[in-house]
LOMARKE-75239 format. One record per residue (C-alpha): y, z, x; residue in three letters. Coordinates in pm, 1 decimal, decimal comma. Each point is the difference from the previous one (the first is absolute). Example, Ala and Ser with C-alpha at 12.3 -4.5 7.8 and 13.67 -1.06 7.14 Angstrom:
! residues 2
<rec <-450,0; 780,0; 1230,0>; "ALA">
<rec <344,0; -66,0; 137,0>; "SER">
***
This chain:
! residues 279
<rec <-436,3; -2193,0; -1179,9>; "MET">
<rec <-277,7; 246,0; -6,3>; "ALA">
<rec <-3,0; 52,1; 365,5>; "TRP">
<rec <331,2; 159,1; 0,1>; "ILE">
<rec <-77,7; 262,6; -253,2>; "THR">
<rec <-315,7; 67,9; 179,1>; "ARG">
<rec <171,1; 60,2; 324,3>; "ALA">
<rec <256,3; 211,9; -158,2>; "LEU">
<rec <-245,4; 204,4; -166,3>; "LEU">
<rec <-201,9; 54,3; 311,4>; "PHE">
<rec <274,7; 108,6; 209,2>; "THR">
<rec <116,3; 247,5; -240,6>; "LEU">
<rec <-337,9; 128,4; -116,0>; "ALA">
<rec <-109,6; 57,6; 367,3>; "SER">
<rec <287,4; 255,5; 23,7>; "SER">
<rec <-18,6; 176,3; -318,6>; "LEU">
<rec <-41,4; 345,1; 159,1>; "VAL">
<rec <331,2; -42,1; 159,4>; "VAL">
<rec <176,3; -166,9; -282,5>; "LEU">
<rec <-112,1; 229,2; -294,6>; "ALA">
<rec <-75,7; 371,0; 81,4>; "PRO">
<rec <-148,1; 193,1; -280,5>; "SER">
<rec <209,7; 204,7; -230,9>; "ARG">
<rec <-122,2; 337,2; 164,6>; "ALA">
<rec <154,7; -141,3; 326,5>; "GLU">
<rec <329,5; -96,0; -155,7>; "ALA">
<rec <279,4; 5,3; 256,5>; "GLN">
<rec <314,3; -31,6; -194,2>; "GLY">
<rec <144,9; 6,3; -353,0>; "SER">
<rec <-136,0; -217,6; -260,8>; "ASP">
<rec <273,7; -227,2; -82,0>; "LEU">
<rec <-173,2; -283,1; -174,1>; "THR">
<rec <203,8; -175,7; -274,0>; "GLY">
<rec <334,3; 159,8; 128,2>; "ARG">
<rec <272,3; -190,4; 175,1>; "LEU">
<rec <-72,0; 45,5; 376,0>; "ALA">
<rec <239,7; 251,0; 156,5>; "PRO">
<rec <227,6; -204,2; 213,2>; "ASP">
<rec <14,6; 48,2; 382,0>; "MET">
<rec <280,6; -75,4; 244,7>; "THR">
<rec <-112,5; -30,9; 368,0>; "PHE">
<rec <222,7; 117,3; 274,7>; "ALA">
<rec <-169,2; -278,8; 223,7>; "ASP">
<rec <-324,6; -200,1; 29,7>; "GLY">
<rec <-138,7; -322,5; 143,4>; "MET">
<rec <-158,4; -325,0; -110,4>; "ASN">
<rec <239,8; -61,8; -290,6>; "GLY">
<rec <120,3; 352,6; -50,2>; "VAL">
<rec <334,4; 94,8; 131,1>; "ALA">
<rec <237,8; 287,7; -32,7>; "ALA">
<rec <90,6; 28,8; -360,7>; "GLY">
<rec <-283,3; -200,9; -135,2>; "THR">
<rec <-115,5; 132,2; -335,4>; "THR">
<rec <-334,9; -12,1; -176,2>; "LEU">
<rec <164,8; -166,4; -300,9>; "SER">
<rec <102,7; -279,8; 218,4>; "ALA">
<rec <-352,1; -130,5; -34,3>; "PHE">
<rec <10,1; 2,1; -395,6>; "ARG">
<rec <-159,0; -301,9; -132,5>; "GLY">
<rec <-283,1; 9,9; 263,8>; "LYS">
<rec <-318,8; 228,7; 13,1>; "VAL">
<rec <51,4; 282,4; 247,5>; "VAL">
<rec <-288,4; 193,4; 149,6>; "TRP">
<rec <156,9; 322,4; 136,3>; "VAL">
<rec <-207,9; 174,8; 272,5>; "LYS">
<rec <130,4; 342,8; 110,8>; "PHE">
<rec <-112,8; 73,7; 352,9>; "ILE">
<rec <21,6; 224,3; 297,2>; "LEU">
<rec <9,4; -202,0; 336,7>; "ARG">
<rec <-261,3; 233,4; 183,7>; "ASP">
<rec <-232,5; 73,0; -303,1>; "CYS">
<rec <-346,7; -157,6; 57,4>; "PRO">
<rec <-48,9; -61,6; -372,9>; "ARG">
<rec <324,8; -188,0; -21,7>; "CYS">
<rec <-79,2; -209,0; 313,2>; "ARG">
<rec <-342,8; -90,2; -141,5>; "LYS">
<rec <173,0; -149,2; -317,2>; "ALA">
<rec <253,3; -211,4; 184,2>; "LEU">
<rec <-232,8; -303,2; 81,3>; "PRO">
<rec <-56,7; -43,8; -363,6>; "LEU">
<rec <389,0; 17,6; -74,1>; "ALA">
<rec <29,5; -279,0; 275,4>; "GLN">
<rec <-276,0; -207,7; -172,7>; "GLN">
<rec <172,6; 0,3; -343,3>; "LEU">
<rec <344,5; -69,1; 159,0>; "HIS">
<rec <-158,8; -299,3; 168,7>; "ASP">
<rec <-170,0; -141,2; -293,8>; "ARG">
<rec <235,7; 94,6; -282,0>; "TRP">
<rec <334,6; 56,4; 174,1>; "GLY">
<rec <103,6; -355,1; -87,2>; "GLY">
<rec <-135,0; 28,1; -356,5>; "SER">
<rec <204,0; 292,4; -158,3>; "GLY">
<rec <-147,9; 324,9; 184,4>; "LEU">
<rec <232,3; 216,4; 198,6>; "VAL">
<rec <-198,7; 239,4; 231,4>; "VAL">
<rec <233,3; 263,9; 63,1>; "LEU">
<rec <-98,2; 298,2; 215,9>; "THR">
<rec <222,3; 305,3; -7,0>; "VAL">
<rec <-44,0; 204,5; 326,6>; "VAL">
<rec <86,8; 375,3; 22,7>; "ARG">
<rec <164,2; 133,2; 302,2>; "GLN">
<rec <19,9; -296,5; 221,9>; "PHE">
<rec <274,1; -280,0; 20,7>; "GLY">
<rec <-49,3; -379,1; 73,8>; "PRO">
<rec <63,4; 55,1; 381,6>; "ARG">
<rec <-308,3; 244,3; 9,7>; "GLU">
<rec <-213,0; -236,5; -226,1>; "MET">
<rec <96,4; -317,0; 168,1>; "GLN">
<rec <-264,0; 36,8; 287,8>; "SER">
<rec <-259,2; 106,1; -238,2>; "PHE">
<rec <55,8; -293,2; -247,5>; "MET">
<rec <8,5; -250,0; 273,5>; "SER">
<rec <-317,1; 115,9; 181,8>; "GLN">
<rec <-191,1; -30,1; -321,3>; "ASN">
<rec <169,2; -326,3; -122,3>; "GLY">
<rec <139,5; 160,6; -327,3>; "TYR">
<rec <298,1; -193,3; -139,4>; "ASP">
<rec <0,6; 152,2; -360,6>; "PHE">
<rec <331,9; 175,5; -102,6>; "ARG">
<rec <56,7; 350,5; 114,7>; "LEU">
<rec <256,4; 252,0; -121,7>; "GLY">
<rec <63,3; 333,8; 152,7>; "THR">
<rec <-3,1; 353,3; -179,8>; "ASP">
<rec <131,4; 220,7; 270,9>; "ARG">
<rec <21,1; 314,2; -197,5>; "ASP">
<rec <-274,4; -55,6; -277,5>; "GLY">
<rec <257,0; -29,8; -271,4>; "SER">
<rec <-122,3; -338,2; -112,2>; "LEU">
<rec <-356,8; 116,3; -19,2>; "ALA">
<rec <117,6; 296,9; -190,7>; "SER">
<rec <120,4; -232,6; -277,8>; "ARG">
<rec <-352,5; -108,2; -55,1>; "TYR">
<rec <-143,4; 346,8; 25,1>; "GLY">
<rec <-187,8; -98,3; 306,0>; "VAL">
<rec <-197,9; 301,4; 151,0>; "ARG">
<rec <-248,9; -170,4; 238,8>; "THR">
<rec <-14,3; -356,5; 161,2>; "MET">
<rec <-77,8; -273,6; -16,8>; "PRO">
<rec <114,6; -22,4; -360,8>; "THR">
<rec <39,6; -328,2; -199,9>; "ASP">
<rec <184,8; -140,5; -294,9>; "TYR">
<rec <7,7; -334,6; -149,3>; "VAL">
<rec <323,3; -115,4; -169,1>; "ILE">
<rec <14,5; -292,0; -236,0>; "GLY">
<rec <240,4; -274,6; -19,9>; "VAL">
<rec <176,9; 189,3; -280,8>; "ASP">
<rec <61,6; 300,8; 246,1>; "GLY">
<rec <-243,8; 225,4; -170,6>; "ARG">
<rec <-280,0; 191,4; 169,0>; "VAL">
<rec <-327,5; -173,0; -75,9>; "LYS">
<rec <-236,5; 220,5; 207,6>; "ALA">
<rec <34,6; 335,2; 158,8>; "SER">
<rec <-184,2; 138,8; 297,4>; "ASN">
<rec <-170,3; -319,8; 59,3>; "GLY">
<rec <23,6; -382,9; -32,3>; "ALA">
<rec <-305,5; -112,3; -199,5>; "PRO">
<rec <-112,4; -353,8; 35,0>; "GLU">
<rec <41,0; -87,9; -362,4>; "ALA">
<rec <371,2; 140,5; -11,2>; "VAL">
<rec <106,6; -204,8; 313,5>; "LEU">
<rec <-176,6; -313,0; -138,8>; "LEU">
<rec <157,8; 35,5; -336,6>; "THR">
<rec <350,3; 81,1; 134,5>; "GLU">
<rec <21,8; -291,9; 243,5>; "VAL">
<rec <-131,3; -226,7; -282,7>; "GLY">
<rec <293,5; 125,6; -215,9>; "ARG">
<rec <219,1; -80,9; 276,5>; "TYR">
<rec <-116,8; -362,4; 29,0>; "ARG">
<rec <25,1; -36,6; -391,6>; "LEU">
<rec <355,4; 132,7; 12,4>; "ALA">
<rec <109,9; -251,3; 253,0>; "ARG">
<rec <-170,6; -276,9; -186,7>; "LEU">
<rec <220,9; 49,4; -303,5>; "GLY">
<rec <-43,1; -164,0; -344,0>; "THR">
<rec <-315,9; -204,3; -24,5>; "VAL">
<rec <-22,5; -260,5; -289,0>; "PRO">
<rec <-303,2; 33,3; -215,2>; "GLU">
<rec <-133,1; -331,6; 117,0>; "SER">
<rec <-7,7; 141,8; 351,7>; "MET">
<rec <-157,3; 332,4; -32,1>; "GLN">
<rec <-280,9; -100,9; 238,0>; "GLY">
<rec <287,7; 14,1; 276,0>; "VAL">
<rec <63,5; 355,4; -106,4>; "ARG">
<rec <-374,7; 90,7; 23,7>; "ASP">
<rec <-30,5; -172,4; 337,6>; "ALA">
<rec <287,2; 200,2; 143,5>; "VAL">
<rec <-138,5; 320,1; -131,6>; "TRP">
<rec <-314,9; -90,2; 179,8>; "ARG">
<rec <208,3; -71,5; 328,4>; "TRP">
<rec <-121,5; -350,4; -13,2>; "ASP">
<rec <304,1; -198,7; 81,5>; "TYR">
<rec <-200,7; -314,9; 70,8>; "GLY">
<rec <-111,3; -11,7; -363,3>; "ALA">
<rec <347,6; 86,8; -123,4>; "ALA">
<rec <145,4; -275,3; 207,3>; "LEU">
<rec <-253,7; -269,3; -109,8>; "ARG">
<rec <54,5; 92,9; -361,4>; "THR">
<rec <392,8; -32,4; 23,7>; "THR">
<rec <-30,3; -329,1; 213,2>; "GLU">
<rec <-233,6; -160,3; -245,5>; "ALA">
<rec <241,0; 85,5; -294,4>; "ALA">
<rec <295,7; -161,3; 207,6>; "LEU">
<rec <-214,1; -318,5; 72,9>; "ALA">
<rec <10,5; -131,3; -344,9>; "GLY">
<rec <383,8; -4,8; 16,4>; "GLY">
<rec <15,4; 154,1; -344,7>; "THR">
<rec <66,2; 352,1; 95,5>; "ALA">
<rec <268,3; 194,6; -165,7>; "ASP">
<rec <278,5; 198,1; 165,3>; "ALA">
<rec <-190,0; 325,2; -42,7>; "GLU">
<rec <-320,8; -145,8; 169,8>; "VAL">
<rec <218,7; -145,3; 269,7>; "ARG">
<rec <183,8; 336,0; 86,2>; "ALA">
<rec <-342,1; 171,3; -7,5>; "LEU">
<rec <-137,5; -246,8; 256,9>; "ALA">
<rec <303,7; 61,2; 218,3>; "THR">
<rec <-95,0; 368,5; 4,3>; "ARG">
<rec <-355,7; -53,3; 59,3>; "VAL">
<rec <55,6; -250,6; 303,6>; "VAL">
<rec <245,6; 271,0; 157,4>; "THR">
<rec <-249,0; 292,1; -52,3>; "GLN">
<rec <-290,7; -226,8; 125,1>; "ALA">
<rec <183,1; -91,1; 313,3>; "ARG">
<rec <83,5; 380,5; 65,9>; "GLU">
<rec <-365,7; 91,2; -59,8>; "GLU">
<rec <-120,4; -282,7; 237,9>; "LEU">
<rec <255,7; 103,7; 259,7>; "ASP">
<rec <-116,5; 362,0; -25,2>; "ALA">
<rec <-362,1; -81,8; 44,5>; "ARG">
<rec <65,7; -235,4; 295,1>; "LEU">
<rec <199,8; 273,7; 166,3>; "ALA">
<rec <-290,0; 242,7; -32,5>; "LEU">
<rec <-227,4; -268,9; 153,3>; "ALA">
<rec <238,4; -25,7; 287,6>; "ALA">
<rec <10,7; 371,8; 46,7>; "LYS">
<rec <-363,4; 34,5; -5,5>; "ARG">
<rec <-23,2; -278,1; 265,8>; "ALA">
<rec <249,3; 188,2; 224,0>; "ARG">
<rec <-224,4; 306,5; -38,8>; "GLN">
<rec <-297,6; -207,2; 138,0>; "GLY">
<rec <-156,9; -14,1; -348,8>; "ARG">
<rec <-32,0; -371,6; -6,9>; "ARG">
<rec <-302,7; 1,4; -229,9>; "ASP">
<rec <208,6; 179,0; -256,6>; "VAL">
<rec <290,2; -227,0; 54,3>; "ALA">
<rec <-245,3; -302,3; -50,3>; "GLY">
<rec <-126,0; 141,2; -312,6>; "SER">
<rec <338,0; 50,4; -148,4>; "ILE">
<rec <89,2; -349,2; 96,2>; "HIS">
<rec <-309,1; -141,1; -159,8>; "ASP">
<rec <65,0; 196,8; -331,3>; "ARG">
<rec <357,5; -121,7; 4,9>; "VAL">
<rec <-91,3; -350,3; -1,2>; "VAL">
<rec <-256,0; 45,9; -250,4>; "GLU">
<rec <234,5; 185,2; -239,6>; "ASN">
<rec <277,1; -265,7; 30,8>; "PHE">
<rec <-211,0; -308,0; -21,6>; "GLU">
<rec <134,1; -259,9; -219,1>; "GLY">
<rec <354,6; 137,8; -13,4>; "THR">
<rec <328,1; -96,9; 169,6>; "SER">
<rec <-47,6; 287,1; 258,4>; "LEU">
<rec <-343,1; -137,6; 115,6>; "ALA">
<rec <151,4; -206,2; 276,6>; "PRO">
<rec <179,3; 314,7; 144,7>; "ALA">
<rec <-330,2; 201,4; -21,0>; "ALA">
<rec <-212,9; -269,5; 168,2>; "ILE">
<rec <280,2; -46,8; 266,9>; "GLU">
<rec <7,5; 372,6; 63,2>; "ALA">
<rec <-394,0; 18,7; 50,2>; "ARG">
<rec <12,7; -311,5; 219,1>; "THR">
<rec <255,5; 161,0; 230,6>; "ARG">
<rec <-202,0; 320,8; 16,1>; "PHE">
<rec <-329,1; -180,6; 72,9>; "LEU">
<rec <166,6; -206,9; 283,5>; "ALA">
<rec <140,5; 319,4; 150,2>; "ALA">
<rec <-342,5; 161,3; -24,3>; "SER">
<rec <-155,3; -295,1; 176,3>; "ARG">
<rec <255,7; 21,0; 269,3>; "GLY">
<rec <-65,8; 360,4; 85,9>; "ARG">
***
């Protein structure tokens, strides 16, 4: 629905200074269009272990952010990294910070104190950053589902939106001509509309095998999206931001109205409201 796109655009547009430095401020090599140089991490945290490689995330969109732990500009950029991890981490985006000089033990306290749980890999000697020609930090690269660099020295909103959209469509698979409305809805990140369309097609009892297979994929992805949004609402509630959590619940109920997932959305909101009254 429109609220989803507006919210994403607002989040990104409000941080363009961080995400998209000017060409004059370029901080690393321009690798746009090339296969992303692979990296192997000696250690890491939050889903990055010793031996984890960048290529292990192929098929998803990866926002790589090279940082120094004690760099003020790097620290200033990390809240946005957490925001995008919270909102898009369950929808195809991997936020991967690559930290120079410090390992996970040194970073554990810093990450915990700030509530950061995005992925982190270490670059103890700077050899990983050198593969990208990084000269100053923070420096950002966006890597698409095909493993190619889509943006260098920044993460423009249009690139992120496009690449995450491509991830969703790739997972959707083949869409029959008669069901192109489903494809359009998934591209808009409107799984409620996609689910209503597929479930309407099944209701007549005449859907062919291709449509039934598509419906199965849509239901799976819609459920994942519902779970991701409810998890974000729960996290905001734990942070004391119950107004934000309530808004997320309201929008989820609205989005999935008239679908098989509506009861789950309503039940989750009911539990949230009951817990809020009991505080």
